[in-house]
C-alpha positions in Angstrom: -14.0 -3.5 -16.7 -12.2 -0.6 -15.1 -9.9 -1.0 -12.2 -8.6 1.6 -9.6 -5.2 0.2 -8.3 -4.6 2.3 -4.6 -1.1 1.8 -2.2 -2.2 3.0 1.1 1.3 4.8 3.0 1.2 5.5 6.1 4.2 7.0 7.7 3.0 6.6 11.3 3.6 3.0 12.0 3.8 2.1 15.7 6.5 -0.5 15.0 8.3 1.2 12.4 7.5 4.9 11.6 8.1 6.2 7.8 8.8 2.6 6.7 7.3 3.2 2.8 10.5 5.8 2.7 13.0 3.1 4.3 15.8 2.4 1.8 15.7 -1.3 0.1 18.4 -1.8 -2.3 18.8 1.3 -3.2 15.3 2.6 -3.6 12.3 3.7 -1.2 10.3 0.7 -0.3 7.0 2.5 -1.7 9.0 2.9 -4.9 9.3 -0.9 -5.3 5.5 -1.3 -5.0 4.8 1.8 -7.2 7.0 0.3 -10.0 5.2 -2.9 -10.2 1.5 -1.8 -9.6 2.2 1.4 -12.5 3.5 -1.4 -14.7 0.1 -3.7 -14.2 -1.8 -0.3 -14.8 -0.3 0.7 -17.7 -0.4 -2.7 -19.6 -4.4 -3.2 -18.2 -5.8 0.4 -18.5 -6.3 0.5 -14.9 -5.3 3.7 -13.0 -2.9 3.7 -10.0 -2.5 6.2 -7.3 -0.7 6.1 -4.3 -2.5 7.1 -0.9 -1.5 8.7 2.4 -2.1 11.3 4.8 1.7 12.4 5.2 3.0 15.0 3.2 6.8 13.8 3.4 5.3 10.2 1.6 3.5 12.3 -0.9 6.2 14.6 -1.5 9.3 11.8 -1.8 6.6 9.7 -4.2 5.7 12.5 -6.6 9.2 14.0 -7.0 11.1 11.3 -6.4 9.6 8.6 -8.7 7.1 10.2 -10.4 3.8 8.9 -8.6 0.5 10.1 -8.8 -0.6 11.1 -5.3 -3.3 11.7 -3.3 -3.8 13.2 0.5 -6.3 11.7 2.3 -7.8 11.9 5.7 -6.0 11.1 8.9 -9.2 9.9 9.7 -8.5 6.3 7.7 -7.7 3.5 10.2 -7.2 1.3 7.3 -5.5 0.9 3.9 -9.3 0.0 3.4 -10.7 2.9 4.4 -7.9 4.6 2.6 -8.9 3.4 -0.8 -12.6 3.8 -0.1 -11.4 7.6 0.2 -10.0 7.2 -2.8 -12.6 5.7 -4.9 -15.3 8.2 -3.6 -13.1 11.4 -4.3 -12.3 10.5 -7.7 -15.9 9.9 -8.7 -16.6 13.4 -6.9 -14.0 15.6 -7.9 -13.1 14.0 -11.3 -16.4 12.2 -12.9 -14.1 8.9 -12.4 -16.1 5.3 -12.0 -13.8 2.2 -11.4 -15.7 -1.4 -11.4 -13.2 -2.5 -9.1 -10.4 -1.6 -6.7 -6.9 -3.3 -6.0 -5.5 -2.6 -2.5 -1.7 -2.9 -2.4 -0.2 -1.9 1.1 2.9 0.5 0.7 5.1 -1.9 2.8 4.6 -4.5 -0.1 7.6 -4.2 -2.0 8.0 -7.9 -3.2 4.3 -7.7 -4.8 4.5 -9.6 -7.9 2.8 -8.4 -11.2 1.0 -12.0 -11.4 -0.3 -11.5 -8.5 -2.2 -8.5 -9.2 -3.6 -9.8 -12.4 -4.5 -12.9 -10.7 -6.6 -10.8 -8.6 -8.0 -8.7 -11.3 -9.2 -12.0 -13.4 -11.4 -13.1 -10.0 -14.0 -10.7 -11.0 -14.7 -12.3 -14.3 -16.9 -14.5 -11.9 -20.2 -12.5 -11.3 -20.4 -13.7 -7.4 -16.7 -12.5 -6.5 -17.2 -9.3 -4.5 -13.8 -10.0 -2.8 -10.7 -11.6 -3.4 -7.3 -11.9 -2.0 -4.5 -14.5 -2.2 -2.8 -17.4 -0.2 0.1 -19.9 -0.3 1.0 -22.6 1.0 3.0 -22.9 4.2 6.3 -24.8 4.2 7.6 -24.8 8.1 6.5 -25.3 11.1 8.1 -22.4 12.3 5.9 -20.7 9.9 2.9 -22.3 11.0 3.0 -21.9 14.7 3.9 -17.5 13.9 1.2 -15.4 15.1 2.8 -12.9 12.7 1.8 -15.4 9.8 -2.5 -15.1 9.3 -3.6 -18.3 8.5 -6.7 -19.0 6.3 -9.2 -22.1 5.9 -11.5 -22.2 2.6 -14.3 -24.2 1.7 -14.1 -26.1 -1.2 -15.3 -23.2 -3.7 -12.0 -20.9 -2.2 -13.8 -18.9 0.1 -12.4 -18.2 3.1 -14.4 -19.6 6.3 -11.8 -17.9 8.8 -8.6 -16.4 9.2 -6.4 -16.2 12.4 -3.1 -15.8 13.6 -3.4 -19.5 15.3 -2.9 -22.5 12.9 -6.0 -23.5 12.1 -7.2 -26.1 11.8 -6.0 -27.5 14.8 -5.2 -31.3 14.9 -6.0 -32.8 18.2 -4.5 -36.3 17.8 -1.0 -35.3 16.7 1.9 -33.3 17.8 2.3 -29.4 16.1 5.4 -30.7 14.5 3.7 -33.4 12.6 0.8 -31.2 11.4 2.3 -30.1 7.9 2.7 -33.6 7.4 -1.1 -34.5 7.7 -2.5 -31.7 5.6 -2.0 -28.4 3.8 -2.5 -24.9 6.0 -2.2 -22.0 4.2 -0.7 -18.2 4.9 -2.6 -15.1 3.9 -0.9 -12.6 1.4 -2.7 -9.1 2.3 -3.4 -7.9 -1.0 -6.8 -7.7 -1.7 -9.3 -6.6 -4.6 -13.1 -5.1 -4.1 -15.9 -4.8 -6.6 -16.3 -0.8 -6.1 -19.6 -1.2 -4.4 -18.9 -3.5 -2.3 -15.8 -1.2 -1.1 -17.8 1.3 -0.5 -19.8 -1.0 2.0 -16.9 -2.3 3.6 -15.8 1.0 4.6 -19.5 1.6 6.7 -18.9 -1.5 8.7 -18.1 -0.7 12.6 -15.2 -2.9 14.0 -17.0 -6.1 15.6 -15.6 -8.7 18.3 -14.0 -11.1 16.0 -11.7 -8.2 14.4 -11.4 -6.5 17.7 -9.9 -10.0 19.3 -7.3 -11.0 16.2 -6.7 -7.5 14.7 -7.7 -8.6 11.3 -9.8 -6.3 9.5 -11.5 -8.9 7.2 -13.2 -10.7 10.2 -15.2 -7.5 10.2 -16.4 -8.4 6.3 -16.8 -11.9 7.2 -18.5 -11.1 10.3 -21.2 -8.9 8.2 -21.7 -11.9 5.8 -19.6 -10.9 2.8 -17.6 -13.9 0.8 -13.8 -13.3 0.5 -12.5 -15.7 -2.5 -9.1 -16.9 -2.1 -7.0 -17.9 -4.9 -3.4 -19.2 -4.8 -0.1 -17.9 -5.3 3.6 -19.9 -4.9 4.9 -16.6 -3.9 4.6 -15.5 0.2 6.1 -12.1 -0.1 7.9 -9.7 2.6 6.0 -7.0 4.2 7.9 -4.7 5.9 6.5 -4.4 9.4 9.5 -3.9 11.5 13.3 -2.8 10.9 14.0 -6.7 11.1 11.8 -7.0 8.0 13.6 -4.9 6.4 17.0 -6.7 6.9 15.1 -9.8 5.7 14.4 -7.9 2.5 17.9 -7.0 2.0 19.0 -10.5 2.2 16.6 -11.3 -0.1 17.4 -8.7 -2.4 21.1 -9.7 -2.0 20.2 -13.4 -3.2 17.9 -12.2 -5.8 19.7 -9.7 -7.9 17.3 -10.0 -11.1 14.1 -8.6 -9.0 10.9 -10.4 -10.2 9.4 -7.0 -11.8 12.1 -6.5 -14.3 11.1 -9.5 -16.3 
């Protein structure tokens, strides 16, 4: 099974412009992602590409740390769309064909190699079309924050719904008690898709659920696609704001030997 690993990296973030190039522990945030993704790609025979619509990111990635880069269209609305464009262009321009595609956003510096291997292994099951990760929520603050996306799953592990609100709602208990009464899961937003599924997803229009919650995976669920969720013990720290970058610096100070160096 041949895998394409894509790192979408966008400069024009509303909350944190240029965040893939922000410095974290002496390196660009994007470099942390590349080093882990390229490590897994090398050991598994996959191909890794940074996909961006911005020349500043392209130059920094290619010259700064030797990443393979593809400039993609400014019309791409999401990382998934950017992955779809890379997949299509590599087929049309290079004759390269892939069975699965892994999508790791360029603002996920603490992505674990183990997480990527878990996603790639999910496609040994023929029924899996899309795979993603979940991790247990440990504090009420995490549970109630709309910045943490929650996922509710069927017994099979397939997602039933994603929400910024805590789900399931417990009618007969105060929110402070909910974690004592059952397990809640946070969505870790790294995806993998079968190639033909990714191509189909890129053709779907935005639906009401996605527009309401601002979560693209709801577009896929509404269209009838199954999303298999897999467990990870690592919650990761995505960089969405300057405050997230400060939190990431604090994490590095407390964990001087970073996970992917092992």
